[in-house]
N, CA, C and O atoms as a Tripos MOL2 file, in Angstrom:
@<TRIPOS>MOLECULE
protein
  280   279    70     0     0
PROTEIN
NO_CHARGES

@<TRIPOS>ATOM
      1 N         -77.4730  219.4490  -67.0870 N.3       1 MET1
      2 CA        -76.5640  220.0900  -66.4590 C.3       1 MET1
      3 C         -75.1240  220.0940  -66.8480 C.2       1 MET1
      4 O         -74.5600  219.0000  -66.8770 O.2       1 MET1
      5 N         -74.5520  221.0010  -67.1050 N.am      2 ALA2
      6 CA        -73.0810  220.9330  -67.7050 C.3       2 ALA2
      7 C         -72.2420  220.4630  -66.7000 C.2       2 ALA2
      8 O         -72.4490  220.8580  -65.5530 O.2       2 ALA2
      9 N         -71.0650  219.4660  -66.9920 N.am      3 THR3
     10 CA        -70.1120  219.0940  -66.3170 C.3       3 THR3
     11 C         -68.6860  219.5180  -66.7540 C.2       3 THR3
     12 O         -68.6110  219.9600  -67.9000 O.2       3 THR3
     13 N         -67.5330  219.4540  -66.0230 N.am      4 SER4
     14 CA        -66.5300  219.7780  -66.4970 C.3       4 SER4
     15 C         -65.6280  218.7370  -67.1780 C.2       4 SER4
     16 O         -64.5050  218.9810  -67.6190 O.2       4 SER4
     17 N         -66.3240  217.4030  -67.2180 N.am      5 GLY5
     18 CA        -65.5060  216.2980  -67.7560 C.3       5 GLY5
     19 C         -64.4360  215.5160  -66.6550 C.2       5 GLY5
     20 O         -64.1820  214.3140  -66.7280 O.2       5 GLY5
     21 N         -63.8960  216.3910  -65.6810 N.am      6 LYS6
     22 CA        -63.1750  216.2870  -64.9340 C.3       6 LYS6
     23 C         -63.6930  215.0120  -63.7250 C.2       6 LYS6
     24 O         -62.9560  214.2310  -63.1220 O.2       6 LYS6
     25 N         -65.0660  215.1280  -63.6500 N.am      7 ALA7
     26 CA        -65.4490  213.9280  -62.6500 C.3       7 ALA7
     27 C         -65.4770  212.8230  -62.7920 C.2       7 ALA7
     28 O         -65.6150  212.0300  -61.8610 O.2       7 ALA7
     29 N         -65.3510  212.5050  -64.0030 N.am      8 GLU8
     30 CA        -65.1460  211.0230  -64.5740 C.3       8 GLU8
     31 C         -63.8050  210.5880  -63.9090 C.2       8 GLU8
     32 O         -63.6780  209.3780  -63.7260 O.2       8 GLU8
     33 N         -62.8490  211.3560  -63.5440 N.am      9 ILE9
     34 CA        -61.6880  210.7990  -62.9350 C.3       9 ILE9
     35 C         -61.6570  211.0340  -61.7070 C.2       9 ILE9
     36 O         -60.5950  210.7610  -61.1480 O.2       9 ILE9
     37 N         -62.6540  211.5470  -60.9610 N.am     10 GLY10
     38 CA        -62.9140  211.9160  -59.4590 C.3      10 GLY10
     39 C         -62.4180  213.0860  -59.2340 C.2      10 GLY10
     40 O         -62.0860  213.2670  -58.0620 O.2      10 GLY10
     41 N         -62.1810  214.3080  -60.2520 N.am     11 ILE11
     42 CA        -62.0620  215.6220  -59.8010 C.3      11 ILE11
     43 C         -63.1310  216.4450  -60.1350 C.2      11 ILE11
     44 O         -63.5250  216.5160  -61.3000 O.2      11 ILE11
     45 N         -63.6250  217.0550  -59.2530 N.am     12 PHE12
     46 CA        -65.0980  217.8310  -59.4510 C.3      12 PHE12
     47 C         -64.4120  219.3910  -59.2880 C.2      12 PHE12
     48 O         -63.4800  219.6260  -58.5200 O.2      12 PHE12
     49 N         -65.0900  220.4430  -60.2000 N.am     13 ASP13
     50 CA        -64.9130  221.8220  -60.0080 C.3      13 ASP13
     51 C         -65.8600  222.2730  -58.8320 C.2      13 ASP13
     52 O         -66.7890  221.6020  -58.3820 O.2      13 ASP13
     53 N         -65.4460  223.5900  -58.3870 N.am     14 ALA14
     54 CA        -66.2260  224.2390  -57.4370 C.3      14 ALA14
     55 C         -67.8800  224.1710  -57.3480 C.2      14 ALA14
     56 O         -68.5240  223.8630  -56.3450 O.2      14 ALA14
     57 N         -68.4950  224.5980  -58.8650 N.am     15 GLU15
     58 CA        -69.7910  224.4120  -59.0260 C.3      15 GLU15
     59 C         -70.4820  222.9840  -58.7170 C.2      15 GLU15
     60 O         -71.4690  222.7820  -58.0090 O.2      15 GLU15
     61 N         -69.7780  222.1330  -59.3650 N.am     16 GLU16
     62 CA        -70.2000  220.7560  -58.9560 C.3      16 GLU16
     63 C         -70.2080  220.3290  -57.2800 C.2      16 GLU16
     64 O         -71.1860  219.8900  -56.6740 O.2      16 GLU16
     65 N         -68.8680  220.5810  -56.7240 N.am     17 LEU17
     66 CA        -68.9630  220.4550  -55.2890 C.3      17 LEU17
     67 C         -69.9600  221.2230  -54.5330 C.2      17 LEU17
     68 O         -70.4360  220.8540  -53.4590 O.2      17 LEU17
     69 N         -70.2130  222.1700  -55.0700 N.am     18 ALA18
     70 CA        -71.5090  222.8930  -53.9850 C.3      18 ALA18
     71 C         -72.6840  221.9700  -54.4790 C.2      18 ALA18
     72 O         -73.4240  221.3680  -53.7020 O.2      18 ALA18
     73 N         -72.7670  221.9280  -55.6640 N.am     19 GLU19
     74 CA        -74.3060  221.1200  -55.7740 C.3      19 GLU19
     75 C         -74.2210  219.6450  -55.1480 C.2      19 GLU19
     76 O         -75.2400  218.9710  -54.9970 O.2      19 GLU19
     77 N         -73.1120  219.2440  -54.8390 N.am     20 ILE20
     78 CA        -73.0270  217.7650  -54.0470 C.3      20 ILE20
     79 C         -73.1640  218.0330  -52.6610 C.2      20 ILE20
     80 O         -73.7720  217.3400  -51.8450 O.2      20 ILE20
     81 N         -72.5030  219.1750  -52.4410 N.am     21 ARG21
     82 CA        -72.3340  219.6080  -50.9940 C.3      21 ARG21
     83 C         -74.0060  219.7500  -50.2710 C.2      21 ARG21
     84 O         -74.4010  219.2750  -49.2070 O.2      21 ARG21
     85 N         -74.7080  220.5170  -51.2100 N.am     22 THR22
     86 CA        -76.2500  221.1820  -50.6660 C.3      22 THR22
     87 C         -76.9030  219.7660  -50.6780 C.2      22 THR22
     88 O         -77.6860  219.5830  -49.7460 O.2      22 THR22
     89 N         -76.7470  218.7800  -51.5030 N.am     23 ALA23
     90 CA        -77.5570  217.6050  -51.4080 C.3      23 ALA23
     91 C         -76.8680  216.6910  -50.0860 C.2      23 ALA23
     92 O         -77.5190  215.9390  -49.3610 O.2      23 ALA23
     93 N         -75.5730  216.9290  -49.9890 N.am     24 VAL24
     94 CA        -75.1730  216.0720  -48.6840 C.3      24 VAL24
     95 C         -75.8630  216.7080  -47.2670 C.2      24 VAL24
     96 O         -76.1770  216.0950  -46.2470 O.2      24 VAL24
     97 N         -75.9740  218.0160  -47.5390 N.am     25 GLU25
     98 CA        -76.4730  218.4900  -46.1570 C.3      25 GLU25
     99 C         -77.7330  218.4440  -46.0260 C.2      25 GLU25
    100 O         -78.1430  218.3540  -44.8680 O.2      25 GLU25
    101 N         -78.7760  218.4920  -47.1740 N.am     26 ALA26
    102 CA        -80.2190  217.8100  -47.0900 C.3      26 ALA26
    103 C         -80.5070  216.4870  -46.6670 C.2      26 ALA26
    104 O         -81.4120  216.1770  -45.8920 O.2      26 ALA26
    105 N         -79.4540  215.4950  -47.3730 N.am     27 VAL27
    106 CA        -79.7490  214.0550  -46.7960 C.3      27 VAL27
    107 C         -79.1890  213.6030  -45.4420 C.2      27 VAL27
    108 O         -79.6450  212.5840  -44.9230 O.2      27 VAL27
    109 N         -78.1780  214.3470  -44.8180 N.am     28 CYS28
    110 CA        -77.5450  214.3200  -43.5960 C.3      28 CYS28
    111 C         -78.6400  214.8690  -42.3190 C.2      28 CYS28
    112 O         -78.8590  214.3210  -41.2390 O.2      28 CYS28
    113 N         -79.2400  216.1790  -42.8900 N.am     29 ALA29
    114 CA        -80.3410  216.6930  -41.9710 C.3      29 ALA29
    115 C         -81.6430  215.3900  -41.6690 C.2      29 ALA29
    116 O         -82.1210  214.9660  -40.6170 O.2      29 ALA29
    117 N         -81.8840  215.0670  -42.9970 N.am     30 GLU30
    118 CA        -83.0630  214.1770  -43.1440 C.3      30 GLU30
    119 C         -82.6220  212.8510  -42.1810 C.2      30 GLU30
    120 O         -83.3970  212.4190  -41.3280 O.2      30 GLU30
    121 N         -81.4570  212.3330  -42.3900 N.am     31 LEU31
    122 CA        -81.1650  211.2720  -41.4240 C.3      31 LEU31
    123 C         -80.6570  211.3720  -40.2090 C.2      31 LEU31
    124 O         -80.3040  210.4010  -39.5410 O.2      31 LEU31
    125 N         -80.5890  212.5470  -39.8510 N.am     32 GLY32
    126 CA        -79.9060  212.6990  -38.3120 C.3      32 GLY32
    127 C         -78.7070  212.6540  -38.0470 C.2      32 GLY32
    128 O         -78.2080  212.4340  -36.9440 O.2      32 GLY32
    129 N         -77.9010  212.9650  -39.5500 N.am     33 ILE33
    130 CA        -76.3660  212.7330  -39.1800 C.3      33 ILE33
    131 C         -75.5120  214.0410  -39.0590 C.2      33 ILE33
    132 O         -75.2530  214.7890  -40.0020 O.2      33 ILE33
    133 N         -75.1350  214.1950  -37.8300 N.am     34 GLY34
    134 CA        -74.5060  215.3320  -37.3340 C.3      34 GLY34
    135 C         -73.4030  216.1090  -38.0120 C.2      34 GLY34
    136 O         -72.8620  215.4560  -38.9040 O.2      34 GLY34
    137 N         -72.9230  217.3230  -37.8320 N.am     35 ARG35
    138 CA        -71.6470  217.6600  -38.4730 C.3      35 ARG35
    139 C         -70.5150  217.0650  -37.9310 C.2      35 ARG35
    140 O         -69.5140  216.9190  -38.6330 O.2      35 ARG35
    141 N         -70.5400  216.7330  -36.8700 N.am     36 ASP36
    142 CA        -69.3980  215.7620  -36.2540 C.3      36 ASP36
    143 C         -69.1670  214.2860  -36.5970 C.2      36 ASP36
    144 O         -68.1510  213.6320  -36.3600 O.2      36 ASP36
    145 N         -70.5420  213.7900  -37.3300 N.am     37 ASP37
    146 CA        -70.1810  212.5880  -37.7210 C.3      37 ASP37
    147 C         -69.7660  212.2590  -39.0580 C.2      37 ASP37
    148 O         -70.4750  211.8390  -39.9730 O.2      37 ASP37
    149 N         -68.0060  212.6020  -39.0620 N.am     38 THR38
    150 CA        -67.3410  212.4420  -40.2750 C.3      38 THR38
    151 C         -67.6390  211.2160  -41.0950 C.2      38 THR38
    152 O         -67.8400  211.2450  -42.3100 O.2      38 THR38
    153 N         -67.6530  210.0910  -40.3140 N.am     39 LYS39
    154 CA        -67.7720  208.7480  -41.2470 C.3      39 LYS39
    155 C         -69.1370  208.8110  -42.0880 C.2      39 LYS39
    156 O         -69.1890  208.7950  -43.3180 O.2      39 LYS39
    157 N         -70.2020  208.8850  -41.2400 N.am     40 GLY40
    158 CA        -71.6760  209.1520  -41.9470 C.3      40 GLY40
    159 C         -71.8110  210.0900  -43.0310 C.2      40 GLY40
    160 O         -72.5620  209.9310  -43.9940 O.2      40 GLY40
    161 N         -71.1210  210.9880  -42.8520 N.am     41 ARG41
    162 CA        -71.1380  212.1800  -43.8860 C.3      41 ARG41
    163 C         -70.5500  211.8530  -44.9900 C.2      41 ARG41
    164 O         -71.1160  212.0650  -46.0630 O.2      41 ARG41
    165 N         -69.0730  211.1700  -44.9170 N.am     42 GLU42
    166 CA        -68.1550  210.8540  -45.8590 C.3      42 GLU42
    167 C         -69.2490  209.5870  -47.0080 C.2      42 GLU42
    168 O         -69.4170  209.5590  -48.2270 O.2      42 GLU42
    169 N         -69.7320  208.7830  -45.9830 N.am     43 GLU43
    170 CA        -70.5540  207.8050  -46.5940 C.3      43 GLU43
    171 C         -71.4960  208.2210  -47.7450 C.2      43 GLU43
    172 O         -71.4860  207.8030  -48.9030 O.2      43 GLU43
    173 N         -72.3940  209.2280  -47.1190 N.am     44 VAL44
    174 CA        -73.2970  210.0250  -48.1120 C.3      44 VAL44
    175 C         -72.6840  210.7350  -49.0280 C.2      44 VAL44
    176 O         -73.1880  210.7020  -50.1510 O.2      44 VAL44
    177 N         -71.7540  211.3570  -48.8730 N.am     45 ALA45
    178 CA        -71.0800  212.1430  -49.6560 C.3      45 ALA45
    179 C         -70.4810  211.2730  -51.1920 C.2      45 ALA45
    180 O         -70.5760  211.6110  -52.3720 O.2      45 ALA45
    181 N         -69.8820  210.1040  -50.5790 N.am     46 SER46
    182 CA        -69.2670  209.0610  -51.5740 C.3      46 SER46
    183 C         -70.2640  208.4480  -52.5130 C.2      46 SER46
    184 O         -70.0080  208.2490  -53.7010 O.2      46 SER46
    185 N         -71.4710  208.1380  -51.9120 N.am     47 ARG47
    186 CA        -72.6570  207.5320  -53.0430 C.3      47 ARG47
    187 C         -73.2210  208.6020  -53.7120 C.2      47 ARG47
    188 O         -73.8440  208.2560  -54.7160 O.2      47 ARG47
    189 N         -73.2040  210.0470  -53.4350 N.am     48 MET48
    190 CA        -73.3310  211.0560  -54.3860 C.3      48 MET48
    191 C         -72.5190  211.3750  -55.2160 C.2      48 MET48
    192 O         -72.8750  212.0110  -56.2080 O.2      48 MET48
    193 N         -71.0830  210.9710  -54.9900 N.am     49 MET49
    194 CA        -70.0280  211.5430  -55.9130 C.3      49 MET49
    195 C         -70.1130  210.4550  -56.8740 C.2      49 MET49
    196 O         -70.1000  210.7450  -58.0700 O.2      49 MET49
    197 N         -70.1950  209.2910  -56.5230 N.am     50 ARG50
    198 CA        -70.4020  208.0950  -57.4820 C.3      50 ARG50
    199 C         -71.5740  208.4560  -58.1930 C.2      50 ARG50
    200 O         -71.2970  208.5960  -59.3840 O.2      50 ARG50
    201 N         -73.1300  208.7280  -57.8730 N.am     51 SER51
    202 CA        -73.8460  208.8810  -58.8840 C.3      51 SER51
    203 C         -73.6200  210.0540  -59.4990 C.2      51 SER51
    204 O         -74.2230  210.2030  -60.5610 O.2      51 SER51
    205 N         -72.8520  211.0190  -59.1010 N.am     52 TRP52
    206 CA        -72.4520  212.3160  -60.0960 C.3      52 TRP52
    207 C         -71.5450  212.0290  -61.5840 C.2      52 TRP52
    208 O         -71.5110  212.6350  -62.6550 O.2      52 TRP52
    209 N         -70.7950  210.7080  -61.0320 N.am     53 VAL53
    210 CA        -69.6880  210.3350  -62.1390 C.3      53 VAL53
    211 C         -70.6460  209.4370  -63.1820 C.2      53 VAL53
    212 O         -70.4980  209.5120  -64.4020 O.2      53 VAL53
    213 N         -71.6150  208.6040  -62.5630 N.am     54 LEU54
    214 CA        -72.2140  208.1270  -63.4900 C.3      54 LEU54
    215 C         -73.5460  208.7880  -64.4210 C.2      54 LEU54
    216 O         -74.3030  208.2360  -65.2190 O.2      54 LEU54
    217 N         -73.4700  210.1160  -63.9720 N.am     55 GLY55
    218 CA        -74.4580  210.7630  -64.7930 C.3      55 GLY55
    219 C         -75.9280  211.1220  -64.2550 C.2      55 GLY55
    220 O         -76.7630  211.7920  -64.8610 O.2      55 GLY55
    221 N         -76.0640  210.5490  -63.0190 N.am     56 ARG56
    222 CA        -77.0900  211.2250  -62.2370 C.3      56 ARG56
    223 C         -76.7700  212.3480  -61.4530 C.2      56 ARG56
    224 O         -76.3030  212.2530  -60.3180 O.2      56 ARG56
    225 N         -77.0350  213.5260  -62.0890 N.am     57 ARG57
    226 CA        -76.2440  214.7580  -61.6230 C.3      57 ARG57
    227 C         -77.7490  215.7430  -61.0600 C.2      57 ARG57
    228 O         -77.5320  216.9280  -60.8080 O.2      57 ARG57
    229 N         -79.0090  215.2840  -60.9100 N.am     58 THR58
    230 CA        -80.1430  215.6640  -60.9450 C.3      58 THR58
    231 C         -80.2590  215.8190  -59.2950 C.2      58 THR58
    232 O         -80.1010  214.8140  -58.6010 O.2      58 THR58
    233 N         -80.5660  217.2170  -58.6360 N.am     59 PRO59
    234 CA        -80.7130  217.1680  -57.2270 C.3      59 PRO59
    235 C         -81.6740  215.7580  -56.6320 C.2      59 PRO59
    236 O         -81.4270  215.3120  -55.5120 O.2      59 PRO59
    237 N         -82.5420  215.2660  -57.3230 N.am     60 LEU60
    238 CA        -83.3450  214.3580  -56.8290 C.3      60 LEU60
    239 C         -82.6050  212.8480  -56.8750 C.2      60 LEU60
    240 O         -82.9130  211.9760  -56.0620 O.2      60 LEU60
    241 N         -81.5320  212.6300  -57.9830 N.am     61 GLY61
    242 CA        -80.8190  211.8160  -58.1190 C.3      61 GLY61
    243 C         -79.8360  211.5130  -57.3130 C.2      61 GLY61
    244 O         -79.3400  210.3960  -57.1730 O.2      61 GLY61
    245 N         -79.4560  212.7590  -56.6240 N.am     62 LEU62
    246 CA        -78.0440  212.9450  -55.5820 C.3      62 LEU62
    247 C         -78.8430  212.5790  -54.3420 C.2      62 LEU62
    248 O         -78.4740  211.6880  -53.5770 O.2      62 LEU62
    249 N         -79.8610  213.2360  -54.1810 N.am     63 VAL63
    250 CA        -80.4960  212.7150  -52.8270 C.3      63 VAL63
    251 C         -81.0120  211.0930  -52.7250 C.2      63 VAL63
    252 O         -81.0890  210.5290  -51.6340 O.2      63 VAL63
    253 N         -81.2580  210.6090  -53.6510 N.am     64 ASN64
    254 CA        -81.6030  209.1580  -53.9330 C.3      64 ASN64
    255 C         -80.4390  208.1560  -53.5540 C.2      64 ASN64
    256 O         -80.6000  207.1040  -52.9360 O.2      64 ASN64
    257 N         -79.1590  208.6910  -54.0560 N.am     65 ALA65
    258 CA        -78.3160  208.1390  -53.9150 C.3      65 ALA65
    259 C         -77.5780  208.3200  -52.6490 C.2      65 ALA65
    260 O         -76.7990  207.4160  -52.3450 O.2      65 ALA65
    261 N         -77.6900  209.3220  -51.8670 N.am     66 GLY66
    262 CA        -77.1530  209.7590  -50.6900 C.3      66 GLY66
    263 C         -78.2090  208.7090  -49.6410 C.2      66 GLY66
    264 O         -77.7750  208.1980  -48.6090 O.2      66 GLY66
    265 N         -79.5690  208.5310  -50.1120 N.am     67 LEU67
    266 CA        -80.2550  207.6970  -48.8870 C.3      67 LEU67
    267 C         -80.3320  206.1940  -49.3990 C.2      67 LEU67
    268 O         -80.9170  205.2990  -48.7880 O.2      67 LEU67
    269 N         -79.7890  206.0720  -50.3730 N.am     68 ASP68
    270 CA        -79.6350  204.2830  -50.4270 C.3      68 ASP68
    271 C         -79.2460  203.5470  -49.5800 C.2      68 ASP68
    272 O         -79.8520  202.4750  -49.5660 O.2      68 ASP68
    273 N         -78.4750  203.6590  -48.8440 N.am     69 ALA69
    274 CA        -77.7020  202.7220  -47.8530 C.3      69 ALA69
    275 C         -78.6620  203.0010  -46.3820 C.2      69 ALA69
    276 O         -78.6480  202.1740  -45.4700 O.2      69 ALA69
    277 N         -79.3580  204.0880  -46.3210 N.am     70 ALA70
    278 CA        -79.9000  204.4340  -45.1380 C.3      70 ALA70
    279 C         -81.1700  203.1180  -44.6180 C.2      70 ALA70
    280 O         -81.7870  203.2390  -43.5600 O.2      70 ALA70
@<TRIPOS>BOND
     1     1     2 1
     2     2     3 1
     3     3     4 2
     4     3     5 am
     5     5     6 1
     6     6     7 1
     7     7     8 2
     8     7     9 am
     9     9    10 1
    10    10    11 1
    11    11    12 2
    12    11    13 am
    13    13    14 1
    14    14    15 1
    15    15    16 2
    16    15    17 am
    17    17    18 1
    18    18    19 1
    19    19    20 2
    20    19    21 am
    21    21    22 1
    22    22    23 1
    23    23    24 2
    24    23    25 am
    25    25    26 1
    26    26    27 1
    27    27    28 2
    28    27    29 am
    29    29    30 1
    30    30    31 1
    31    31    32 2
    32    31    33 am
    33    33    34 1
    34    34    35 1
    35    35    36 2
    36    35    37 am
    37    37    38 1
    38    38    39 1
    39    39    40 2
    40    39    41 am
    41    41    42 1
    42    42    43 1
    43    43    44 2
    44    43    45 am
    45    45    46 1
    46    46    47 1
    47    47    48 2
    48    47    49 am
    49    49    50 1
    50    50    51 1
    51    51    52 2
    52    51    53 am
    53    53    54 1
    54    54    55 1
    55    55    56 2
    56    55    57 am
    57    57    58 1
    58    58    59 1
    59    59    60 2
    60    59    61 am
    61    61    62 1
    62    62    63 1
    63    63    64 2
    64    63    65 am
    65    65    66 1
    66    66    67 1
    67    67    68 2
    68    67    69 am
    69    69    70 1
    70    70    71 1
    71    71    72 2
    72    71    73 am
    73    73    74 1
    74    74    75 1
    75    75    76 2
    76    75    77 am
    77    77    78 1
    78    78    79 1
    79    79    80 2
    80    79    81 am
    81    81    82 1
    82    82    83 1
    83    83    84 2
    84    83    85 am
    85    85    86 1
    86    86    87 1
    87    87    88 2
    88    87    89 am
    89    89    90 1
    90    90    91 1
    91    91    92 2
    92    91    93 am
    93    93    94 1
    94    94    95 1
    95    95    96 2
    96    95    97 am
    97    97    98 1
    98    98    99 1
    99    99   100 2
   100    99   101 am
   101   101   102 1
   102   102   103 1
   103   103   104 2
   104   103   105 am
   105   105   106 1
   106   106   107 1
   107   107   108 2
   108   107   109 am
   109   109   110 1
   110   110   111 1
   111   111   112 2
   112   111   113 am
   113   113   114 1
   114   114   115 1
   115   115   116 2
   116   115   117 am
   117   117   118 1
   118   118   119 1
   119   119   120 2
   120   119   121 am
   121   121   122 1
   122   122   123 1
   123   123   124 2
   124   123   125 am
   125   125   126 1
   126   126   127 1
   127   127   128 2
   128   127   129 am
   129   129   130 1
   130   130   131 1
   131   131   132 2
   132   131   133 am
   133   133   134 1
   134   134   135 1
   135   135   136 2
   136   135   137 am
   137   137   138 1
   138   138   139 1
   139   139   140 2
   140   139   141 am
   141   141   142 1
   142   142   143 1
   143   143   144 2
   144   143   145 am
   145   145   146 1
   146   146   147 1
   147   147   148 2
   148   147   149 am
   149   149   150 1
   150   150   151 1
   151   151   152 2
   152   151   153 am
   153   153   154 1
   154   154   155 1
   155   155   156 2
   156   155   157 am
   157   157   158 1
   158   158   159 1
   159   159   160 2
   160   159   161 am
   161   161   162 1
   162   162   163 1
   163   163   164 2
   164   163   165 am
   165   165   166 1
   166   166   167 1
   167   167   168 2
   168   167   169 am
   169   169   170 1
   170   170   171 1
   171   171   172 2
   172   171   173 am
   173   173   174 1
   174   174   175 1
   175   175   176 2
   176   175   177 am
   177   177   178 1
   178   178   179 1
   179   179   180 2
   180   179   181 am
   181   181   182 1
   182   182   183 1
   183   183   184 2
   184   183   185 am
   185   185   186 1
   186   186   187 1
   187   187   188 2
   188   187   189 am
   189   189   190 1
   190   190   191 1
   191   191   192 2
   192   191   193 am
   193   193   194 1
   194   194   195 1
   195   195   196 2
   196   195   197 am
   197   197   198 1
   198   198   199 1
   199   199   200 2
   200   199   201 am
   201   201   202 1
   202   202   203 1
   203   203   204 2
   204   203   205 am
   205   205   206 1
   206   206   207 1
   207   207   208 2
   208   207   209 am
   209   209   210 1
   210   210   211 1
   211   211   212 2
   212   211   213 am
   213   213   214 1
   214   214   215 1
   215   215   216 2
   216   215   217 am
   217   217   218 1
   218   218   219 1
   219   219   220 2
   220   219   221 am
   221   221   222 1
   222   222   223 1
   223   223   224 2
   224   223   225 am
   225   225   226 1
   226   226   227 1
   227   227   228 2
   228   227   229 am
   229   229   230 1
   230   230   231 1
   231   231   232 2
   232   231   233 am
   233   233   234 1
   234   234   235 1
   235   235   236 2
   236   235   237 am
   237   237   238 1
   238   238   239 1
   239   239   240 2
   240   239   241 am
   241   241   242 1
   242   242   243 1
   243   243   244 2
   244   243   245 am
   245   245   246 1
   246   246   247 1
   247   247   248 2
   248   247   249 am
   249   249   250 1
   250   250   251 1
   251   251   252 2
   252   251   253 am
   253   253   254 1
   254   254   255 1
   255   255   256 2
   256   255   257 am
   257   257   258 1
   258   258   259 1
   259   259   260 2
   260   259   261 am
   261   261   262 1
   262   262   263 1
   263   263   264 2
   264   263   265 am
   265   265   266 1
   266   266   267 1
   267   267   268 2
   268   267   269 am
   269   269   270 1
   270   270   271 1
   271   271   272 2
   272   271   273 am
   273   273   274 1
   274   274   275 1
   275   275   276 2
   276   275   277 am
   277   277   278 1
   278   278   279 1
   279   279   280 2
@<TRIPOS>SUBSTRUCTURE
     1 MET1         2 RESIDUE 1 A MET
     2 ALA2         6 RESIDUE 1 A ALA
     3 THR3        10 RESIDUE 1 A THR
     4 SER4        14 RESIDUE 1 A SER
     5 GLY5        18 RESIDUE 1 A GLY
     6 LYS6        22 RESIDUE 1 A LYS
     7 ALA7        26 RESIDUE 1 A ALA
     8 GLU8        30 RESIDUE 1 A GLU
     9 ILE9        34 RESIDUE 1 A ILE
    10 GLY10       38 RESIDUE 1 A GLY
    11 ILE11       42 RESIDUE 1 A ILE
    12 PHE12       46 RESIDUE 1 A PHE
    13 ASP13       50 RESIDUE 1 A ASP
    14 ALA14       54 RESIDUE 1 A ALA
    15 GLU15       58 RESIDUE 1 A GLU
    16 GLU16       62 RESIDUE 1 A GLU
    17 LEU17       66 RESIDUE 1 A LEU
    18 ALA18       70 RESIDUE 1 A ALA
    19 GLU19       74 RESIDUE 1 A GLU
    20 ILE20       78 RESIDUE 1 A ILE
    21 ARG21       82 RESIDUE 1 A ARG
    22 THR22       86 RESIDUE 1 A THR
    23 ALA23       90 RESIDUE 1 A ALA
    24 VAL24       94 RESIDUE 1 A VAL
    25 GLU25       98 RESIDUE 1 A GLU
    26 ALA26      102 RESIDUE 1 A ALA
    27 VAL27      106 RESIDUE 1 A VAL
    28 CYS28      110 RESIDUE 1 A CYS
    29 ALA29      114 RESIDUE 1 A ALA
    30 GLU30      118 RESIDUE 1 A GLU
    31 LEU31      122 RESIDUE 1 A LEU
    32 GLY32      126 RESIDUE 1 A GLY
    33 ILE33      130 RESIDUE 1 A ILE
    34 GLY34      134 RESIDUE 1 A GLY
    35 ARG35      138 RESIDUE 1 A ARG
    36 ASP36      142 RESIDUE 1 A ASP
    37 ASP37      146 RESIDUE 1 A ASP
    38 THR38      150 RESIDUE 1 A THR
    39 LYS39      154 RESIDUE 1 A LYS
    40 GLY40      158 RESIDUE 1 A GLY
    41 ARG41      162 RESIDUE 1 A ARG
    42 GLU42      166 RESIDUE 1 A GLU
    43 GLU43      170 RESIDUE 1 A GLU
    44 VAL44      174 RESIDUE 1 A VAL
    45 ALA45      178 RESIDUE 1 A ALA
    46 SER46      182 RESIDUE 1 A SER
    47 ARG47      186 RESIDUE 1 A ARG
    48 MET48      190 RESIDUE 1 A MET
    49 MET49      194 RESIDUE 1 A MET
    50 ARG50      198 RESIDUE 1 A ARG
    51 SER51      202 RESIDUE 1 A SER
    52 TRP52      206 RESIDUE 1 A TRP
    53 VAL53      210 RESIDUE 1 A VAL
    54 LEU54      214 RESIDUE 1 A LEU
    55 GLY55      218 RESIDUE 1 A GLY
    56 ARG56      222 RESIDUE 1 A ARG
    57 ARG57      226 RESIDUE 1 A ARG
    58 THR58      230 RESIDUE 1 A THR
    59 PRO59      234 RESIDUE 1 A PRO
    60 LEU60      238 RESIDUE 1 A LEU
    61 GLY61      242 RESIDUE 1 A GLY
    62 LEU62      246 RESIDUE 1 A LEU
    63 VAL63      250 RESIDUE 1 A VAL
    64 ASN64      254 RESIDUE 1 A ASN
    65 ALA65      258 RESIDUE 1 A ALA
    66 GLY66      262 RESIDUE 1 A GLY
    67 LEU67      266 RESIDUE 1 A LEU
    68 ASP68      270 RESIDUE 1 A ASP
    69 ALA69      274 RESIDUE 1 A ALA
    70 ALA70      278 RESIDUE 1 A ALA
């Protein structure tokens, strides 16, 4: 999967964010984290963004990262 290179410094392009967002929605649904649970959703997204920066960018890698602290 190609990346803009900006993710290494915490900047994600629209396509990268869309991929992460899709994974966040799936994990939050699995964990029962509602749309109004900002803190819970931010924690899931943060773990996924770290995974992305570390090079684990597959959908499964993102989901695993999101589920890590569950």
